[in-house]
C-alpha positions as CSV (number, residue, x, y, z in Angstrom):
1,M,2.1,21.5,-9.3
2,K,0.8,19.0,-11.3
3,K,-2.1,16.6,-9.9
4,H,-0.8,13.1,-9.0
5,I,-2.8,9.7,-10.1
6,V,-1.2,6.6,-9.0
7,C,-2.6,3.5,-11.3
8,F,-2.1,0.7,-9.0
9,G,-3.0,-3.0,-10.5
10,D,-1.8,-5.9,-12.5
11,S,-1.5,-6.7,-16.2
12,N,-4.2,-4.8,-17.3
13,T,-2.5,-2.2,-16.2
14,H,1.1,-2.7,-16.8
15,G,-0.5,-3.5,-20.5
16,Y,0.2,-7.0,-20.9
17,C,-0.3,-8.0,-24.6
18,A,-1.5,-11.6,-25.2
19,M,-1.2,-11.2,-28.9
20,N,2.6,-11.4,-28.7
21,D,3.3,-12.0,-24.8
22,G,4.6,-8.4,-25.2
23,R,3.5,-5.2,-23.8
24,F,1.3,-2.6,-25.3
25,D,3.3,0.8,-26.3
26,E,2.7,3.8,-24.9
27,N,0.2,4.6,-27.8
28,E,-2.0,2.0,-26.3
29,R,-1.5,1.5,-23.1
30,W,-4.3,2.9,-20.9
31,T,-2.4,4.5,-18.6
32,C,-0.8,6.3,-21.1
33,L,-3.7,7.2,-23.0
34,L,-5.1,8.8,-19.9
35,Q,-2.0,10.9,-19.3
36,K,-2.6,12.5,-22.8
37,N,-6.1,12.7,-22.3
38,L,-5.7,14.6,-19.0
39,G,-3.2,16.7,-20.1
40,E,0.0,18.4,-18.2
41,D,-1.7,19.3,-15.2
42,Y,-2.0,15.9,-14.6
43,L,0.9,13.2,-13.4
44,V,-0.2,9.5,-14.2
45,L,1.9,7.3,-12.6
46,E,1.9,3.4,-14.0
47,E,2.1,0.6,-10.9
48,G,1.1,-2.3,-12.9
49,L,2.2,-5.6,-12.1
50,S,1.5,-9.0,-13.7
51,G,0.1,-11.5,-11.3
52,R,-0.5,-8.8,-8.5
53,T,-3.5,-9.8,-6.0
54,T,-5.2,-7.5,-3.8
55,C,-3.6,-9.1,-0.6
56,F,-2.9,-12.5,-1.1
57,N,0.2,-14.3,-1.3
58,D,1.0,-16.5,-4.0
59,P,3.0,-19.1,-3.2
60,L,4.3,-20.0,-6.5
61,F,5.8,-16.1,-7.1
62,E,7.0,-13.5,-4.4
63,G,5.9,-9.8,-4.4
64,L,2.5,-9.9,-5.7
65,S,0.7,-9.1,-2.9
66,G,-0.7,-5.6,-3.5
67,L,-1.1,-5.1,0.4
68,D,2.2,-5.5,0.7
69,Y,3.2,-3.2,-1.6
70,I,1.0,-0.2,-1.1
71,Y,2.8,1.7,1.5
72,P,6.5,2.3,-0.6
73,C,4.4,2.7,-3.9
74,L,2.2,5.2,-2.1
75,M,5.2,7.2,-0.1
76,S,7.2,6.7,-3.4
77,H,4.8,8.8,-5.6
78,E,3.7,11.8,-2.5
79,P,1.9,13.4,-2.6
80,V,-0.6,11.8,-4.3
81,D,-3.8,13.0,-5.5
82,L,-5.8,10.0,-6.7
83,L,-5.2,6.6,-6.3
84,V,-6.7,3.9,-8.9
85,I,-7.4,0.5,-7.9
86,M,-8.2,-2.2,-10.6
87,L,-7.3,-5.4,-9.2
88,G,-9.4,-8.7,-8.7
89,T,-8.4,-11.0,-11.5
90,N,-5.6,-12.8,-10.6
91,D,-7.5,-13.3,-7.3
92,T,-9.9,-15.8,-8.9
93,K,-7.2,-18.0,-9.0
94,E,-8.3,-21.4,-7.9
95,R,-5.2,-22.0,-5.6
96,F,-6.1,-19.1,-3.8
97,G,-9.2,-20.3,-2.7
98,A,-11.4,-16.9,-2.9
99,S,-15.1,-16.4,-3.4
100,A,-16.1,-12.9,-4.7
101,A,-16.9,-12.0,-1.4
102,C,-13.4,-12.7,-0.3
103,I,-11.7,-10.8,-2.9
104,G,-14.1,-8.0,-2.0
105,L,-12.4,-8.2,1.8
106,G,-9.4,-8.2,0.5
107,L,-10.0,-5.3,-2.0
108,K,-11.6,-3.5,1.3
109,R,-8.3,-4.7,3.8
110,L,-6.4,-2.7,0.7
111,V,-8.2,0.1,0.2
112,Q,-8.1,0.7,4.4
113,K,-4.2,0.6,4.7
114,A,-3.8,3.0,1.5
115,V,-5.8,5.6,3.3
116,S,-3.9,4.9,6.5
117,V,-0.9,6.1,5.0
118,T,-1.6,10.1,5.5
119,D,1.5,11.3,4.8
120,C,1.3,10.1,1.0
121,W,-2.1,12.3,0.5
122,R,-1.6,15.9,-0.7
123,D,-3.9,18.0,2.4
124,K,-4.2,14.5,4.0
125,K,-7.2,13.9,1.8
126,P,-7.1,10.6,0.5
127,Q,-8.8,9.7,-2.8
128,I,-9.4,6.6,-4.1
129,L,-10.8,5.1,-7.6
130,V,-11.9,1.3,-7.7
131,V,-12.3,0.0,-11.1
132,T,-14.2,-3.4,-11.1
133,P,-11.7,-5.1,-13.5
134,Q,-13.1,-6.3,-17.1
135,N,-14.8,-10.2,-16.8
136,I,-12.8,-13.0,-17.6
137,G,-14.2,-14.7,-20.2
138,D,-15.8,-18.3,-19.7
139,E,-13.9,-19.6,-22.8
140,Y,-10.8,-19.5,-20.9
141,E,-11.3,-22.6,-20.0
142,H,-10.6,-23.8,-23.1
143,S,-7.3,-21.8,-22.9
144,A,-3.5,-22.7,-22.4
145,V,-4.1,-20.3,-18.8
146,R,-6.7,-22.7,-17.4
147,T,-3.3,-25.1,-16.7
148,T,-2.5,-22.1,-14.4
149,M,-5.4,-20.2,-13.2
150,G,-7.7,-23.1,-12.5
151,A,-11.2,-23.6,-12.4
152,G,-14.0,-21.1,-11.8
153,C,-12.3,-18.4,-12.3
154,A,-14.8,-16.7,-15.2
155,E,-17.7,-17.6,-12.5
156,K,-15.8,-15.5,-9.7
157,S,-14.7,-12.5,-11.8
158,R,-18.5,-12.0,-12.7
159,G,-19.5,-11.4,-9.1
160,L,-16.7,-8.7,-8.0
161,G,-18.4,-6.1,-9.7
162,E,-21.4,-6.2,-6.3
163,Q,-18.5,-7.1,-3.9
164,Y,-16.5,-3.6,-5.5
165,K,-19.3,-1.4,-5.6
166,A,-20.5,-2.2,-1.9
167,V,-17.1,-1.9,-0.6
168,A,-16.7,1.5,-2.2
169,E,-19.8,2.3,-1.1
170,L,-18.7,1.3,2.5
171,T,-15.2,2.9,2.2
172,G,-16.2,6.4,0.7
173,C,-14.7,5.1,-2.4
174,H,-15.2,6.1,-5.9
175,Y,-16.2,3.3,-8.0
176,L,-16.3,2.6,-11.9
177,D,-16.9,-0.9,-13.4
178,A,-15.2,-1.6,-16.5
179,N,-17.6,-4.0,-17.4
180,E,-20.2,-0.7,-18.0
181,V,-17.6,1.3,-20.2
182,I,-15.6,-1.6,-22.3
183,S,-17.1,-3.1,-25.0
184,A,-14.7,-4.6,-26.6
185,S,-14.1,-8.2,-25.8
186,P,-11.2,-9.6,-23.9
187,N,-8.5,-11.1,-26.4
188,H,-9.0,-14.5,-28.2
189,I,-6.5,-16.0,-26.5
190,D,-6.5,-16.1,-23.0
191,F,-9.8,-14.4,-22.8
192,M,-8.7,-11.9,-19.9
193,H,-6.7,-9.6,-21.0
194,L,-7.7,-6.0,-22.3
195,T,-7.4,-5.4,-26.4
196,A,-5.7,-2.3,-27.5
197,E,-9.5,-0.9,-28.4
198,G,-10.3,-1.9,-24.8
199,H,-7.4,0.0,-23.3
200,R,-8.6,2.7,-25.2
201,Q,-12.0,2.8,-24.3
202,L,-11.0,2.2,-20.7
203,A,-9.1,5.5,-20.8
204,D,-11.5,7.3,-21.8
205,A,-14.1,6.4,-19.3
206,L,-11.0,7.2,-16.6
207,T,-10.6,10.4,-18.3
208,A,-14.2,11.6,-17.8
209,K,-14.2,10.1,-14.1
210,I,-11.3,11.5,-13.1
211,K,-12.2,15.1,-14.2
212,E,-15.2,14.8,-11.7
213,I,-13.0,14.1,-9.0
214,I,-10.0,15.8,-8.7
């Protein structure tokens, strides 16, 4: 049986492409590249949703709290061998009023919820890889997304690495900081979404990390 890997994230997992306001294709998205790298013994399941947060309900759009969706997501893909969580970029939005520390607590709550879904895990053994997303560039303040993201997002995103690493250690999760494996800068339109090169670099790093885990 193939090893099931659920990739749970936001627009950078869905594959949003700022250059054409569309989506990177199956030859470009990190999830699809990860599948190609890992081969036929693995099944990589894409669960990316633009705007998704760790646990915050967005007053403008419905269904974006990861905490609310993690149970049906995991159960629909059981048996799950590994859950990869890469969230937090949207949590920095000014309308949520959450500091990096609070976003870290949101991640902790999400991880604990995922672990509690005991029936989804192969052999009842939860395996979670927490990924800190690439930092938002300060230049976003001068882009069109500043009007909806609000102020202070870049600074908060830079604080996620420390918080997420601590959460991973506390909850027994595996950990990877995308900022340490992606050398390509975010795109020069909104300064928060991965470029095609960023997707490739993340896929390669995750391939090596996942082979260490399962």
